[in-house]
C-alpha positions as CSV (number, residue, x, y, z in Angstrom):
1,M,59.4,-6.8,182.8
2,V,62.2,-6.7,180.2
3,E,64.2,-9.9,179.6
4,H,67.8,-9.3,178.8
5,V,69.5,-11.5,176.2
6,E,72.4,-11.1,173.8
7,V,70.6,-11.9,170.4
8,V,67.0,-12.0,169.3
9,V,66.2,-13.5,165.9
10,V,62.8,-12.6,164.6
11,G,61.7,-15.2,162.1
12,L,63.0,-18.8,161.9
13,G,62.9,-19.7,158.3
14,P,66.0,-21.3,156.8
15,G,68.2,-18.2,157.3
16,G,66.9,-17.2,160.7
17,E,67.1,-20.7,162.0
18,E,70.7,-20.9,160.8
19,V,71.7,-17.6,162.5
20,A,70.0,-18.5,165.8
21,G,71.5,-22.0,165.9
22,R,75.0,-21.0,165.0
23,L,75.1,-18.1,167.4
24,A,73.8,-20.2,170.2
25,E,76.4,-22.9,169.4
26,A,79.0,-20.1,169.7
27,G,77.9,-19.5,173.3
28,L,75.6,-16.5,172.9
29,D,72.3,-16.2,174.7
30,V,69.9,-16.4,171.8
31,V,66.1,-16.2,171.6
32,G,64.5,-17.2,168.4
33,V,61.0,-16.0,167.7
34,D,58.4,-17.2,165.2
35,G,54.6,-17.2,165.1
36,E,54.5,-20.1,162.6
37,L,56.5,-23.2,162.0
38,V,60.2,-23.2,162.6
39,G,61.8,-23.8,159.2
40,G,59.6,-21.3,157.4
41,E,58.0,-21.6,154.0
42,C,60.6,-23.8,152.4
43,P,60.1,-27.2,154.1
44,Y,56.4,-27.0,154.7
45,W,54.9,-25.3,151.6
46,G,57.7,-24.1,149.4
47,C,60.9,-25.7,148.0
48,I,60.6,-29.3,149.4
49,P,56.9,-30.3,148.9
50,S,56.5,-28.5,145.6
51,K,59.6,-30.2,144.2
52,M,58.2,-33.6,145.4
53,M,55.0,-32.8,143.4
54,I,57.1,-31.8,140.4
55,R,59.1,-35.0,140.6
56,A,55.8,-37.0,140.6
57,A,54.4,-35.0,137.6
58,D,57.7,-35.4,135.7
59,L,57.5,-39.2,136.2
60,L,54.1,-39.1,134.6
61,A,55.4,-37.2,131.7
62,E,58.3,-39.6,131.2
63,G,55.9,-42.5,131.3
64,R,53.8,-40.9,128.6
65,R,57.0,-40.5,126.5
66,I,57.6,-44.3,126.2
67,P,55.7,-45.5,123.2
68,G,53.8,-48.7,123.7
69,M,54.7,-49.0,127.4
70,A,52.8,-46.3,129.4
71,G,51.7,-43.9,126.7
72,G,48.8,-41.6,126.5
73,S,45.6,-42.6,128.4
74,D,47.2,-45.7,129.8
75,V,48.8,-43.5,132.4
76,R,46.1,-42.9,135.0
77,P,47.4,-40.2,137.5
78,S,46.3,-40.2,141.1
79,W,46.8,-37.1,143.2
80,E,46.0,-38.7,146.5
81,P,49.3,-40.6,147.0
82,V,51.2,-37.5,146.2
83,A,49.2,-35.4,148.7
84,R,49.6,-38.0,151.4
85,R,53.3,-38.2,150.8
86,I,53.7,-34.4,151.1
87,R,52.0,-34.5,154.4
88,D,53.7,-37.6,155.8
89,E,57.2,-37.2,154.5
90,A,57.9,-33.6,153.4
91,T,56.2,-31.8,156.2
92,D,56.1,-34.3,159.0
93,D,52.4,-33.4,159.5
94,W,53.3,-29.7,159.7
95,D,54.9,-30.4,163.1
96,D,58.1,-28.4,163.8
97,T,58.9,-30.2,167.0
98,V,62.2,-31.5,165.6
99,A,63.2,-28.0,164.4
100,V,62.5,-26.5,167.8
101,E,64.5,-29.3,169.6
102,R,67.4,-28.7,167.2
103,L,67.5,-25.0,168.1
104,E,67.2,-25.7,171.9
105,A,69.9,-28.4,171.6
106,T,72.4,-25.7,170.6
107,G,71.5,-23.7,173.7
108,G,69.1,-21.3,172.1
109,R,65.6,-20.6,173.3
110,F,62.4,-20.6,171.2
111,V,59.4,-18.3,171.7
112,R,56.2,-18.9,169.7
113,G,54.7,-15.6,168.6
114,W,55.0,-12.6,166.3
115,G,58.0,-10.4,167.0
116,R,57.7,-6.6,166.7
117,L,60.6,-4.1,166.9
118,E,60.5,-1.4,169.6
119,G,63.6,0.4,168.6
120,A,66.9,-1.1,167.6
121,N,67.5,-3.4,170.5
122,Q,64.0,-4.4,171.8
123,V,61.6,-7.0,170.4
124,I,58.1,-7.4,171.8
125,V,56.4,-10.8,171.6
126,G,52.9,-10.8,173.0
127,D,53.3,-9.5,176.6
128,R,57.0,-10.2,176.7
129,T,59.8,-7.7,175.9
130,F,63.3,-8.9,175.0
131,E,66.2,-6.5,175.0
132,A,69.3,-7.6,173.0
133,S,72.7,-6.4,174.1
134,R,74.4,-7.6,171.0
135,A,72.1,-8.0,168.0
136,V,68.6,-8.2,166.6
137,V,68.3,-10.2,163.4
138,L,65.3,-9.7,161.2
139,A,64.4,-12.8,159.2
140,A,60.6,-12.6,159.1
141,G,60.3,-13.6,155.4
142,A,57.4,-12.7,153.2
143,R,53.8,-13.7,152.5
144,A,51.9,-14.5,149.4
145,W,50.6,-11.2,147.9
146,A,47.4,-10.8,146.0
147,P,46.9,-7.8,143.6
148,P,44.1,-5.3,144.3
149,V,41.8,-6.8,141.6
150,A,38.2,-5.9,142.0
151,G,36.3,-8.7,143.6
152,L,39.3,-10.9,144.5
153,A,39.5,-10.1,148.2
154,G,37.1,-12.3,150.2
155,T,36.9,-15.1,147.6
156,P,38.2,-18.6,148.4
157,Y,41.2,-18.3,146.1
158,W,44.2,-20.5,146.6
159,T,47.8,-19.4,147.4
160,N,50.7,-21.8,146.9
161,R,50.0,-23.1,150.4
162,A,46.5,-24.1,149.7
163,F,47.7,-25.9,146.5
164,I,50.3,-27.8,148.5
165,E,47.8,-28.8,151.2
166,A,45.1,-29.9,148.7
167,A,43.9,-33.4,149.3
168,E,42.5,-33.4,145.7
169,L,42.8,-31.3,142.7
170,P,39.9,-29.6,140.9
171,P,38.9,-30.4,137.3
172,T,39.7,-26.9,136.2
173,L,42.3,-24.4,137.5
174,A,43.1,-20.8,136.6
175,V,46.5,-19.5,137.7
176,L,47.0,-15.8,138.1
177,G,50.7,-15.2,137.7
178,G,53.2,-16.6,135.2
179,G,56.3,-16.5,137.3
180,A,58.2,-19.4,138.8
181,I,55.6,-20.5,141.3
182,G,52.7,-20.1,138.9
183,V,54.2,-22.1,136.0
184,E,55.6,-24.8,138.2
185,L,52.3,-25.6,139.9
186,A,50.4,-25.1,136.6
187,Q,52.4,-27.8,134.9
188,V,52.0,-30.1,137.9
189,A,48.2,-29.7,137.9
190,R,48.0,-30.3,134.1
191,R,50.1,-33.5,134.3
192,F,47.6,-34.8,136.9
193,G,44.7,-34.2,134.5
194,V,43.6,-30.7,135.4
195,E,42.5,-28.3,132.7
196,V,44.7,-25.3,133.4
197,T,44.8,-21.6,132.2
198,V,47.7,-19.4,133.1
199,I,47.0,-15.6,133.2
200,E,50.0,-13.3,133.1
201,T,49.9,-9.5,133.0
202,A,53.4,-9.2,131.4
203,D,53.8,-10.0,127.7
204,R,55.4,-13.4,128.3
205,L,55.8,-16.2,130.9
206,V,58.7,-16.0,133.4
207,A,59.3,-12.4,132.3
208,P,62.5,-11.9,134.3
209,E,64.2,-14.6,132.3
210,E,65.6,-14.5,128.7
211,P,63.0,-14.2,126.0
212,E,64.2,-17.5,124.6
213,A,63.2,-19.2,127.9
214,S,59.8,-17.7,127.8
215,E,59.3,-18.8,124.2
216,L,60.5,-22.3,125.1
217,L,58.1,-22.7,128.0
218,A,55.2,-21.3,126.1
219,G,55.7,-23.9,123.4
220,I,55.9,-26.7,126.0
221,F,52.7,-25.5,127.7
222,E,50.9,-25.4,124.3
223,R,52.0,-28.9,123.6
224,E,50.8,-30.1,127.0
225,G,47.5,-28.4,126.7
226,I,48.0,-25.6,129.1
227,A,46.2,-22.4,127.9
228,V,48.2,-19.2,128.4
229,V,46.9,-15.6,128.4
230,T,49.7,-13.0,128.4
231,G,49.5,-9.2,128.3
232,A,46.3,-9.7,130.4
233,S,44.6,-6.6,131.9
234,V,42.5,-8.3,134.6
235,A,39.4,-6.3,135.3
236,A,37.8,-8.3,138.1
237,V,37.4,-11.7,139.7
238,H,34.0,-13.2,140.5
239,H,33.0,-16.2,142.5
240,D,29.5,-17.6,142.4
241,G,30.0,-20.2,145.2
242,E,31.1,-22.9,142.8
243,R,33.3,-21.3,140.1
244,F,35.7,-18.4,139.6
245,A,35.4,-16.1,136.6
246,V,38.4,-13.9,135.7
247,T,37.3,-11.0,133.5
248,F,39.5,-8.8,131.4
249,D,39.2,-5.3,129.9
250,A,38.8,-7.0,126.6
251,G,38.2,-10.6,125.6
252,E,36.4,-13.6,127.0
253,P,36.6,-14.4,130.7
254,V,38.5,-17.4,132.1
255,V,36.2,-19.7,134.2
256,A,37.5,-22.4,136.5
257,E,36.6,-24.2,139.7
258,R,39.7,-23.0,141.5
259,L,41.9,-19.9,141.2
260,L,45.5,-20.0,142.3
261,V,47.0,-16.6,142.9
262,A,50.7,-16.7,142.3
263,T,51.6,-13.0,141.9
264,G,54.6,-12.8,144.2
265,R,55.4,-12.4,147.9
266,R,55.9,-9.3,150.0
267,P,57.1,-8.7,153.6
268,D,54.9,-7.3,156.3
269,L,57.1,-4.5,157.5
270,V,54.2,-2.7,159.3
271,S,53.7,-5.6,161.7
272,L,57.4,-6.0,162.1
273,G,57.6,-2.4,163.5
274,V,60.4,-1.2,161.2
275,S,59.1,2.4,161.6
276,T,60.6,2.3,165.1
277,I,64.1,2.2,163.6
278,G,63.3,4.9,161.0
279,L,62.4,2.7,158.0
280,D,59.4,3.0,155.7
281,P,56.9,0.3,156.7
282,E,55.3,0.5,153.2
283,A,58.6,-0.4,151.4
284,R,59.0,-3.6,149.5
285,S,62.2,-4.5,151.4
286,V,64.6,-3.5,154.3
287,P,67.7,-1.7,153.1
288,V,70.9,-3.5,154.1
289,D,74.6,-3.0,153.4
290,D,77.1,-5.6,152.2
291,H,77.3,-7.0,155.8
292,L,73.5,-7.3,155.9
293,R,73.4,-4.5,158.5
294,V,70.2,-2.4,158.7
295,T,71.3,0.0,161.4
296,D,73.5,-0.2,164.5
297,G,72.7,-3.5,166.2
298,V,70.2,-4.7,163.6
299,W,70.8,-7.2,160.7
300,A,68.4,-8.7,158.2
301,V,68.5,-11.9,156.1
302,G,66.2,-13.5,153.5
303,D,63.2,-12.2,151.7
304,L,63.1,-9.0,153.7
305,T,66.3,-7.8,152.1
306,G,64.9,-7.8,148.5
307,K,68.0,-9.6,147.2
308,G,66.1,-12.7,146.0
309,A,63.3,-14.7,147.6
310,F,65.3,-17.9,147.6
311,T,66.4,-20.3,150.4
312,H,69.9,-20.2,149.1
313,V,70.0,-16.4,149.4
314,S,68.9,-16.5,153.0
315,M,71.5,-19.2,153.8
316,Y,74.2,-17.3,152.1
317,Q,73.3,-14.1,153.9
318,A,73.1,-16.0,157.2
319,R,76.8,-17.0,157.0
320,I,77.7,-13.3,156.6
321,V,75.6,-12.2,159.5
322,I,76.9,-14.9,161.8
323,D,80.5,-13.9,161.1
324,D,79.8,-10.2,161.4
325,I,78.1,-10.6,164.8
326,L,80.9,-12.9,166.1
327,G,83.5,-10.4,164.9
328,R,85.0,-12.8,162.4
329,P,86.4,-11.6,159.0
330,V,83.5,-11.1,156.6
331,T,83.4,-11.5,152.8
332,P,80.9,-8.8,151.8
333,A,77.7,-9.9,150.1
334,D,78.1,-10.2,146.3
335,Y,75.0,-10.9,144.2
336,R,76.6,-10.8,140.7
337,A,76.4,-14.6,140.4
338,L,73.0,-15.1,142.1
339,P,71.5,-18.3,140.6
340,R,67.9,-19.2,140.3
341,V,66.0,-22.2,138.8
342,T,62.4,-22.5,137.7
343,F,61.7,-26.2,138.1
344,T,59.4,-26.8,135.2
345,D,60.1,-29.5,132.6
346,P,62.4,-28.4,131.1
347,E,64.1,-26.7,134.0
348,I,65.1,-23.1,133.5
349,G,68.3,-22.1,135.3
350,S,69.9,-18.7,135.1
351,V,72.6,-16.7,136.7
352,G,73.8,-13.1,136.6
353,L,72.6,-10.7,134.0
354,T,70.3,-11.3,131.1
355,E,71.3,-10.0,127.7
356,R,69.0,-7.0,128.0
357,D,70.4,-6.0,131.4
358,A,73.9,-6.6,130.3
359,R,73.5,-4.3,127.2
360,R,72.1,-1.6,129.5
361,A,75.1,-1.9,131.9
362,L,78.0,-2.6,129.6
363,P,79.5,-0.9,126.5
364,R,80.1,-4.2,124.6
365,V,78.3,-7.5,125.0
366,R,78.5,-10.7,123.1
367,T,76.1,-13.7,123.4
368,G,76.4,-17.3,122.3
369,T,73.7,-20.0,122.2
370,S,73.5,-23.7,121.6
371,Q,70.4,-25.9,121.3
372,I,70.1,-29.0,123.6
373,P,68.4,-31.2,120.9
374,A,71.4,-30.6,118.6
375,S,73.9,-31.8,121.3
376,S,75.0,-35.4,121.4
377,R,73.2,-36.0,124.8
378,G,70.1,-34.2,123.5
379,W,70.0,-36.4,120.4
380,I,70.4,-39.5,122.7
381,H,67.7,-38.2,125.1
382,K,65.2,-37.7,122.2
383,V,61.7,-36.8,123.4
384,G,61.8,-34.3,126.3
385,N,65.1,-32.9,125.2
386,D,63.9,-29.3,124.7
387,G,66.3,-26.6,125.9
388,F,69.2,-24.4,125.1
389,I,72.3,-22.8,126.7
390,K,72.9,-19.1,126.4
391,V,75.9,-17.2,127.6
392,V,76.3,-13.5,128.0
393,E,79.8,-12.0,127.9
394,D,81.4,-8.7,128.8
395,A,83.2,-8.4,125.5
396,D,85.8,-5.9,126.9
397,R,86.9,-8.1,129.9
398,H,86.2,-11.5,128.1
399,V,84.3,-12.9,131.1
400,L,80.7,-14.2,131.4
401,V,78.3,-11.9,133.3
402,G,75.2,-14.0,132.8
403,A,74.0,-17.4,131.5
404,T,70.8,-19.5,131.1
405,S,70.7,-23.3,131.1
406,A,67.3,-24.6,130.0
407,G,66.6,-28.2,129.5
408,P,66.6,-31.6,131.3
409,V,68.5,-31.0,134.6
410,G,69.0,-27.4,133.5
411,G,69.5,-26.4,137.2
412,E,72.3,-28.9,137.6
413,V,74.1,-27.8,134.4
414,L,73.8,-24.2,135.8
415,G,76.4,-25.0,138.4
416,L,79.3,-24.7,135.9
417,L,78.0,-21.4,134.5
418,A,77.4,-20.0,138.0
419,L,81.0,-20.7,138.9
420,A,82.2,-19.1,135.7
421,V,80.3,-15.9,136.4
422,H,81.2,-15.8,140.1
423,A,84.9,-16.4,139.6
424,E,85.1,-14.4,136.4
425,I,86.9,-17.2,134.7
426,P,88.2,-15.9,131.3
427,V,86.3,-17.2,128.3
428,P,89.4,-18.5,126.6
429,Q,90.0,-20.6,129.8
430,L,86.5,-21.9,129.7
431,R,86.9,-22.8,126.0
432,S,90.1,-24.7,126.8
433,M,88.4,-27.0,129.3
434,I,87.7,-30.7,128.7
435,Y,83.9,-31.3,128.7
436,A,82.8,-34.9,129.3
437,Y,81.1,-36.7,126.5
438,P,78.2,-37.2,126.1
439,T,76.7,-34.9,128.7
440,F,74.1,-32.1,128.8
441,H,76.8,-29.7,130.1
442,R,78.9,-30.3,127.0
443,A,76.4,-27.9,125.3
444,V,78.1,-25.1,127.2
445,E,81.2,-25.6,125.0
446,D,79.0,-25.2,121.9
447,A,77.5,-22.0,123.3
448,L,81.0,-20.6,124.0
449,R,82.0,-21.5,120.4
450,D,79.0,-19.6,119.1
451,L,80.1,-16.7,121.3
452,V,83.5,-16.6,119.6
453,A,81.9,-17.0,116.2
454,S,79.5,-14.1,116.9
455,D,82.5,-11.8,117.3
456,G,83.3,-12.0,113.6
């Protein structure tokens, strides 16, 4: 029997939950479908609990920076309170009852199960079939992906979820992947006393960022005792029942009690049934237009779209989809000023184009840089003040097209730069602003000054 509704939302992560709830509030007959927890990766295993861990690890680091008060071995970290707090506070015991009640309070309905497309207007969940008269919204997210390394499959390696759920940390940890998730969790583990080695196949950590950011983080990791192997050609992974050994085409293997695989996330388009609407199920993302439309009657938000695996992207896209389905005026999606933050210490925030990408896309580019330790606030901050501001300008239009804010609260300082890129504020106008003294964001003024000087 086919159940007729107006909207079916497949996947209730942050973006899908927002779409389902807002459309139900608008009076539409909405069914939200998810086989896991309502809220998705972010509140249970991603953004929230990981940042709680990072906060705890940063406090340990700050304590060790106070000579004569809590320095060195006097700081005795304990993982157990952090793990307990994650379970009790961040995830509410991995119970999504409140999230389900929130959806149903708006008038929406929730179905637990895995949704699969059967054409553009039907979704099958178990033995139930829902036919949507108005819209199907795909928001199924992505899952941790492991590379096809010999011997890896079948071993008890960790993903980020297992790390978040761990009641205790191992004495040694190898991290396969030097992207945002890998470096964040590596630093957390190290600050809680774990011997950590990060293995990255690219020639540097956080490879999508500016080279200066990679160099900064590598130096911090060396100082903190985190071993880093870059340009690694991993040959195989072995597990003898107690320890992992990661071997390479050349060089000594890395041996550790646990292996964290943090090599990215990919959507499962095969299980989602996208082939029934003419899409390639082996693709890395679902193609969407600037209204997030996939095809007539089908929209997509979040990781599936390939526009950035961030909660803020899915929420941004959700607003567009909601307006489009309700027939409201829509501001088309614009990713020129997409911000991202790697929450290491120092934080690495970036927006828009890197210098390399800007030089590939534009005829004339200028860059300006300032160093946080040389700023007044950096000098006051002293130890732990590592960082820099880098701005990338379209030299013909005199607007910023990219920027990096690395340092203490680098993600917060990024807000000013993200606005500058998004609104295309002329550089002369940015230079004429009054920057509060003494603040970290005042270093933006110095980077802009360097930008002007570099024109000479």
